[in-house]
C-alpha positions as CSV (number, residue, x, y, z in Angstrom):
1,M,6.6,17.7,9.6
2,V,4.4,15.6,7.4
3,T,2.4,17.5,4.7
4,E,-1.3,17.0,3.8
5,I,-0.5,14.9,0.7
6,E,2.0,12.8,2.7
7,N,-0.8,12.2,5.3
8,R,-3.2,11.2,2.5
9,I,-0.7,8.7,1.1
10,I,-0.1,7.2,4.6
11,S,-3.9,7.1,5.2
12,L,-4.5,5.2,2.0
13,A,-1.5,2.9,2.6
14,Q,-3.0,2.1,6.0
15,D,-6.3,1.1,4.4
16,I,-4.7,-0.9,1.7
17,Q,-2.4,-2.7,4.3
18,E,-5.5,-3.7,6.3
19,L,-6.9,-5.4,3.2
20,I,-3.6,-7.1,2.5
21,N,-3.3,-8.2,6.1
22,H,-6.7,-9.7,5.9
23,E,-5.5,-11.8,2.9
24,F,-2.4,-12.8,4.8
25,E,-4.6,-13.9,7.8
26,R,-6.7,-16.1,5.5
27,V,-3.5,-18.1,4.7
28,N,-2.1,-18.0,8.2
29,W,0.6,-15.5,7.1
30,K,2.1,-18.3,4.9
31,P,1.2,-17.5,1.3
32,D,1.9,-20.1,-1.4
33,A,5.1,-19.4,-3.3
34,N,3.1,-18.7,-6.5
35,S,0.7,-16.3,-4.7
36,Y,0.6,-12.6,-5.3
37,L,1.1,-12.3,-1.5
38,S,4.5,-13.9,-1.7
39,Q,6.0,-10.8,-3.3
40,A,8.4,-8.6,-1.3
41,G,7.1,-5.4,0.2
42,L,3.5,-6.4,0.7
43,Q,3.5,-7.8,4.2
44,N,5.2,-4.6,5.5
45,G,4.0,-2.2,2.8
46,L,2.8,0.4,5.1
47,E,6.1,0.5,6.9
48,I,7.9,0.9,3.6
49,V,5.6,3.8,2.5
50,R,6.1,5.6,5.8
51,D,9.9,5.1,5.7
52,Y,10.1,6.6,2.2
53,I,7.9,9.6,3.3
54,Y,10.0,10.2,6.4
55,H,13.1,10.2,4.2
56,G,11.6,12.8,1.8
57,E,11.0,10.2,-1.0
58,I,7.3,11.0,-1.6
59,A,7.3,9.9,-5.2
60,V,8.8,6.5,-4.3
61,A,6.3,6.2,-1.4
62,F,3.5,6.8,-3.9
63,D,5.0,4.3,-6.3
64,H,5.1,1.7,-3.6
65,L,1.5,2.4,-2.7
66,G,0.6,1.8,-6.3
67,Y,2.5,-1.5,-6.2
68,M,0.5,-2.5,-3.1
69,I,-2.7,-1.8,-4.9
70,T,-2.0,-3.3,-8.3
71,D,0.3,-6.2,-7.5
72,S,-1.1,-7.6,-4.3
73,G,-4.0,-9.4,-6.0
74,I,-6.5,-7.9,-3.5
75,K,-9.9,-6.6,-4.4
76,V,-9.6,-2.8,-3.9
77,P,-12.8,-0.9,-3.2
78,E,-13.6,1.7,-5.8
79,N,-13.4,4.6,-3.3
80,Y,-9.7,3.6,-2.6
81,V,-9.0,3.6,-6.4
82,V,-10.5,7.1,-6.5
83,R,-8.4,8.3,-3.6
84,F,-5.3,6.9,-5.3
85,E,-6.2,8.6,-8.6
86,Q,-6.8,11.9,-6.8
87,L,-3.3,11.6,-5.2
88,S,-1.8,11.0,-8.6
89,N,-3.1,14.3,-9.8
90,K,-1.3,16.2,-7.1
């Protein structure tokens, strides 16, 4: 059973993954080697977050979500940042 906080992490990860996917689409899913998008764990970030949660690694899932937000180079809407900060206070 997934808890409320786990659902909130997954929900935000879904929203962030959509933004990341949009950036991947802009480069035909072939980012330049020097691009932020070339980093591991971004193209399948949502899957990674879900996997950590389903294996009881909530803190690691949250850390990966933070990585998706800060290291992807995407412009993150302020309300997503607020949601992330609210999760960090839980």
